[in-house]
PAVOBA-285202 format. One record per residue: residue in three letters; x, y, z of N, C-alpha, C in turn. Coordinates in pm, whole numbers, always signed. Layout:
REM residues N
site r->Ala nu->X nv->Y nw->Z cau->X cav->Y caw->Z cu->X cv->Y cw->Z
...
REM end
This chain:
REM residues 89
site r->Unk nu->-6646 nv->+12412 nw->+6332 cau->-6543 cav->+12327 caw->+6276 cu->-6561 cv->+12324 cw->+6124
site r->Unk nu->-6451 nv->+12340 nw->+6053 cau->-6457 cav->+12338 caw->+5908 cu->-6386 cv->+12213 cw->+5857
site r->Unk nu->-6444 nv->+12151 nw->+5754 cau->-6388 cav->+12031 caw->+5694 cu->-6340 cv->+12066 cw->+5554
site r->Unk nu->-6213 nv->+12035 nw->+5526 cau->-6158 cav->+12063 caw->+5393 cu->-6175 cv->+11937 cw->+5309
site r->Unk nu->-6261 nv->+11936 nw->+5207 cau->-6285 cav->+11815 caw->+5127 cu->-6166 cv->+11777 cw->+5040
site r->Unk nu->-6070 nv->+11864 nw->+5021 cau->-5953 cav->+11834 caw->+4939 cu->-5840 cv->+11771 cw->+5021
site r->Unk nu->-5855 nv->+11770 nw->+5149 cau->-5751 cav->+11716 caw->+5237 cu->-5757 cv->+11563 cw->+5237
site r->Unk nu->-5646 nv->+11500 nw->+5209 cau->-5640 cav->+11353 caw->+5214 cu->-5569 cv->+11311 cw->+5341
site r->Unk nu->-5623 nv->+11210 nw->+5403 cau->-5564 cav->+11161 caw->+5528 cu->-5517 cv->+11017 cw->+5515
site r->Unk nu->-5489 nv->+10976 nw->+5395 cau->-5446 cav->+10839 caw->+5372 cu->-5311 cv->+10814 cw->+5438
site r->Unk nu->-5300 nv->+10704 nw->+5510 cau->-5174 cav->+10670 caw->+5576 cu->-5073 cv->+10614 cw->+5477
site r->Unk nu->-5124 nv->+10561 nw->+5366 cau->-5036 cav->+10501 caw->+5267 cu->-5042 cv->+10586 cw->+5142
site r->Unk nu->-4927 nv->+10635 nw->+5102 cau->-4922 cav->+10718 caw->+4983 cu->-4914 cv->+10634 cw->+4858
site r->Unk nu->-4924 nv->+10698 nw->+4747 cau->-4912 cav->+10627 caw->+4619 cu->-4767 cv->+10588 cw->+4597
site r->Unk nu->-4745 nv->+10472 nw->+4535 cau->-4606 cav->+10430 caw->+4510 cu->-4543 cv->+10518 cw->+4403
site r->Unk nu->-4414 nv->+10540 nw->+4419 cau->-4340 cav->+10621 caw->+4321 cu->-4298 cv->+10529 cw->+4208
site r->Unk nu->-4361 nv->+10543 nw->+4093 cau->-4332 cav->+10457 caw->+3978 cu->-4241 cv->+10524 cw->+3877
site r->Unk nu->-4184 nv->+10638 nw->+3914 cau->-4099 cav->+10708 caw->+3820 cu->-3965 cv->+10637 cw->+3801
site r->Unk nu->-3920 nv->+10562 nw->+3902 cau->-3795 cav->+10488 caw->+3891 cu->-3823 cv->+10339 cw->+3913
site r->Unk nu->-3765 nv->+10253 nw->+3829 cau->-3788 cav->+10110 caw->+3847 cu->-3722 cv->+10060 cw->+3975
site r->Unk nu->-3780 nv->+9955 nw->+4029 cau->-3727 cav->+9894 caw->+4150 cu->-3600 cv->+9817 cw->+4116
site r->Unk nu->-3492 nv->+9847 nw->+4184 cau->-3365 cav->+9778 caw->+4160 cu->-3338 cv->+9690 cw->+4280
site r->Unk nu->-3323 nv->+9561 nw->+4253 cau->-3295 cav->+9467 caw->+4361 cu->-3146 cv->+9453 cw->+4380
site r->Unk nu->-3109 nv->+9436 nw->+4505 cau->-2967 cav->+9416 caw->+4536 cu->-2924 cv->+9277 cw->+4495
site r->Unk nu->-2800 nv->+9265 nw->+4453 cau->-2745 cav->+9133 caw->+4422 cu->-2730 cv->+9055 cw->+4551
site r->Unk nu->-2754 nv->+8925 nw->+4542 cau->-2743 cav->+8841 caw->+4661 cu->-2596 cv->+8828 cw->+4701
site r->Unk nu->-2573 nv->+8834 nw->+4829 cau->-2438 cav->+8819 caw->+4880 cu->-2427 cv->+8684 cw->+4949
site r->Unk nu->-2307 nv->+8651 nw->+4993 cau->-2284 cav->+8523 caw->+5061 cu->-2366 cv->+8512 cw->+5189
site r->Unk nu->-2397 nv->+8625 nw->+5250 cau->-2473 cav->+8619 caw->+5375 cu->-2620 cv->+8584 cw->+5350
site r->Unk nu->-2663 nv->+8586 nw->+5224 cau->-2801 cav->+8551 caw->+5191 cu->-2822 cv->+8401 cw->+5180
site r->Unk nu->-2718 nv->+8324 nw->+5186 cau->-2727 cav->+8179 caw->+5171 cu->-2687 cv->+8110 cw->+5301
site r->Unk nu->-2751 nv->+7997 nw->+5328 cau->-2716 cav->+7920 caw->+5446 cu->-2586 cv->+7847 cw->+5421
site r->Unk nu->-2502 nv->+7842 nw->+5521 cau->-2377 cav->+7768 caw->+5508 cu->-2375 cv->+7659 cw->+5614
site r->Unk nu->-2329 nv->+7547 nw->+5574 cau->-2323 cav->+7432 caw->+5664 cu->-2178 cv->+7384 cw->+5668
site r->Unk nu->-2096 nv->+7459 nw->+5735 cau->-1953 cav->+7431 caw->+5736 cu->-1919 cv->+7302 cw->+5812
site r->Unk nu->-2002 nv->+7263 nw->+5905 cau->-1971 cav->+7144 caw->+5985 cu->-2038 cv->+7019 cw->+5931
site r->Unk nu->-2104 nv->+7029 nw->+5818 cau->-2174 cav->+6914 caw->+5761 cu->-2079 cv->+6801 cw->+5729
site r->Unk nu->-1967 nv->+6834 nw->+5670 cau->-1869 cav->+6731 caw->+5634 cu->-1819 cv->+6658 cw->+5758
site r->Unk nu->-1791 nv->+6731 nw->+5864 cau->-1745 cav->+6668 caw->+5989 cu->-1854 cv->+6579 cw->+6047
site r->Unk nu->-1978 nv->+6622 nw->+6037 cau->-2089 cav->+6542 caw->+6087 cu->-2104 cv->+6412 cw->+6008
site r->Unk nu->-2093 nv->+6422 nw->+5877 cau->-2100 cav->+6301 caw->+5794 cu->-1987 cv->+6204 cw->+5826
site r->Unk nu->-1869 nv->+6257 nw->+5850 cau->-1754 cav->+6171 caw->+5883 cu->-1775 cv->+6104 cw->+6018
site r->Unk nu->-1822 nv->+6180 nw->+6115 cau->-1846 cav->+6123 caw->+6248 cu->-1954 cv->+6016 cw->+6242
site r->Unk nu->-2056 nv->+6039 nw->+6162 cau->-2165 cav->+5941 caw->+6148 cu->-2114 cv->+5813 cw->+6081
site r->Unk nu->-2028 nv->+5829 nw->+5981 cau->-1978 cav->+5710 caw->+5910 cu->-1880 cv->+5631 cw->+5995
site r->Unk nu->-1820 nv->+5695 nw->+6096 cau->-1726 cav->+5625 caw->+6184 cu->-1796 cv->+5541 cw->+6291
site r->Unk nu->-1925 nv->+5563 nw->+6312 cau->-1999 cav->+5487 caw->+6413 cu->-2028 cv->+5349 cw->+6355
site r->Unk nu->-1993 nv->+5244 nw->+6429 cau->-2019 cav->+5109 caw->+6376 cu->-2168 cv->+5077 cw->+6374
site r->Unk nu->-2209 nv->+4993 nw->+6279 cau->-2349 cav->+4952 caw->+6269 cu->-2388 cv->+4864 cw->+6387
site r->Unk nu->-2292 nv->+4786 nw->+6438 cau->-2318 cav->+4695 caw->+6548 cu->-2219 cv->+4726 cw->+6659
site r->Unk nu->-2270 nv->+4740 nw->+6781 cau->-2182 cav->+4763 caw->+6895 cu->-2143 cv->+4627 cw->+6953
site r->Unk nu->-2018 nv->+4594 nw->+6941 cau->-1968 cav->+4463 caw->+6983 cu->-1991 cv->+4438 cw->+7132
site r->Unk nu->-1974 nv->+4541 nw->+7215 cau->-1992 cav->+4521 caw->+7360 cu->-2138 cv->+4492 cw->+7394
site r->Unk nu->-2231 nv->+4552 nw->+7321 cau->-2372 cav->+4526 caw->+7347 cu->-2410 cv->+4385 cw->+7301
site r->Unk nu->-2354 nv->+4340 nw->+7191 cau->-2382 cav->+4205 caw->+7142 cu->-2327 cv->+4101 cw->+7239
site r->Unk nu->-2205 nv->+4122 nw->+7288 cau->-2148 cav->+4025 caw->+7381 cu->-2225 cv->+4021 cw->+7513
site r->Unk nu->-2273 nv->+4136 nw->+7559 cau->-2354 cav->+4140 caw->+7682 cu->-2487 cv->+4066 cw->+7660
site r->Unk nu->-2549 nv->+4083 nw->+7545 cau->-2675 cav->+4015 caw->+7515 cu->-2653 cv->+3864 cw->+7507
site r->Unk nu->-2545 nv->+3820 nw->+7444 cau->-2515 cav->+3676 caw->+7436 cu->-2494 cv->+3619 cw->+7575
site r->Unk nu->-2427 nv->+3694 nw->+7660 cau->-2402 cav->+3649 caw->+7798 cu->-2534 cv->+3635 cw->+7874
site r->Unk nu->-2623 nv->+3730 nw->+7859 cau->-2752 cav->+3724 caw->+7929 cu->-2838 cv->+3609 cw->+7878
site r->Unk nu->-2840 nv->+3587 nw->+7748 cau->-2923 cav->+3482 caw->+7690 cu->-2874 cv->+3345 cw->+7734
site r->Unk nu->-2744 nv->+3329 nw->+7744 cau->-2690 cav->+3198 caw->+7783 cu->-2705 cv->+3171 cw->+7932
site r->Unk nu->-2736 nv->+3273 nw->+8011 cau->-2751 cav->+3257 caw->+8155 cu->-2886 cv->+3192 cw->+8187
site r->Unk nu->-2882 nv->+3094 nw->+8278 cau->-3006 cav->+3027 caw->+8318 cu->-3086 cv->+3110 cw->+8418
site r->Unk nu->-3027 nv->+3214 nw->+8473 cau->-3097 cav->+3297 caw->+8571 cu->-3146 cv->+3428 cw->+8512
site r->Unk nu->-3147 nv->+3436 nw->+8380 cau->-3196 cav->+3559 caw->+8317 cu->-3318 cv->+3528 cw->+8235
site r->Unk nu->-3422 nv->+3601 nw->+8244 cau->-3449 cav->+3707 caw->+8340 cu->-3475 cv->+3648 cw->+8478
site r->Unk nu->-3458 nv->+3728 nw->+8582 cau->-3480 cav->+3678 caw->+8718 cu->-3625 cv->+3633 cw->+8737
site r->Unk nu->-3647 nv->+3537 nw->+8824 cau->-3784 cav->+3487 caw->+8849 cu->-3883 cv->+3597 cw->+8888
site r->Unk nu->-3838 nv->+3696 nw->+8961 cau->-3926 cav->+3806 caw->+9002 cu->-3977 cv->+3883 cw->+8880
site r->Unk nu->-3891 nv->+3903 nw->+8781 cau->-3932 cav->+3972 caw->+8658 cu->-4035 cv->+3890 cw->+8583
site r->Unk nu->-4013 nv->+3760 nw->+8573 cau->-4108 cav->+3673 caw->+8505 cu->-4244 cv->+3676 cw->+8576
site r->Unk nu->-4242 nv->+3675 nw->+8710 cau->-4365 cav->+3678 caw->+8788 cu->-4442 cv->+3808 cw->+8763
site r->Unk nu->-4371 nv->+3920 nw->+8761 cau->-4437 cav->+4049 caw->+8740 cu->-4496 cv->+4058 cw->+8599
site r->Unk nu->-4423 nv->+4010 nw->+8500 cau->-4474 cav->+4012 caw->+8363 cu->-4597 cv->+3923 cw->+8351
site r->Unk nu->-4593 nv->+3805 nw->+8413 cau->-4709 cav->+3716 caw->+8405 cu->-4831 cv->+3777 cw->+8474
site r->Unk nu->-4811 nv->+3850 nw->+8585 cau->-4922 cav->+3918 caw->+8652 cu->-4982 cv->+4026 cw->+8563
site r->Unk nu->-4895 nv->+4102 nw->+8495 cau->-4944 cav->+4206 caw->+8404 cu->-5023 cv->+4144 cw->+8289
site r->Unk nu->-4974 nv->+4035 nw->+8234 cau->-5043 cav->+3967 caw->+8125 cu->-5179 cv->+3914 cw->+8172
site r->Unk nu->-5181 nv->+3856 nw->+8293 cau->-5306 cav->+3802 caw->+8347 cu->-5408 cv->+3914 cw->+8370
site r->Unk nu->-5364 nv->+4028 nw->+8418 cau->-5454 cav->+4140 caw->+8440 cu->-5509 cv->+4191 cw->+8306
site r->Unk nu->-5427 nv->+4193 nw->+8206 cau->-5470 cav->+4237 caw->+8074 cu->-5570 cv->+4136 cw->+8015
site r->Unk nu->-5543 nv->+4010 nw->+8033 cau->-5631 cav->+3905 caw->+7981 cu->-5767 cv->+3911 cw->+8049
site r->Unk nu->-5769 nv->+3927 nw->+8181 cau->-5897 cav->+3933 caw->+8252 cu->-5973 cv->+4062 cw->+8219
site r->Unk nu->-5903 nv->+4169 nw->+8189 cau->-5968 cav->+4295 caw->+8154 cu->-6036 cv->+4286 cw->+8018
site r->Unk nu->-5979 nv->+4210 nw->+7925 cau->-6040 cav->+4197 caw->+7792 cu->-6155 cv->+4097 cw->+7792
site r->Unk nu->-6162 nv->+4004 nw->+7888 cau->-6270 cav->+3907 caw->+7894 cu->-6397 cv->+3967 cw->+7951
site r->Unk nu->-6386 nv->+4077 nw->+8025 cau->-6505 cav->+4138 caw->+8088 cu->-6595 cv->+4205 cw->+7991
REM end
């Protein structure tokens, strides 16, 4: 087997510096476009800060003497008691 010492096996050649690198001008496709942004802003501004139906439902529940139901109060008190006894140990 003969080895040629002048043979180069580099995978990467030297860069060609005889001509300067010319960059392409940016086109419209190089920029992000948000065509629906305006519609989104309008839809967001049309949403009310307060939902009247939710407020009226909350007022109705608060004024009710049966809300929350006794079973719910019992379950919450049991959970609180279990938490209290767990922290005392």
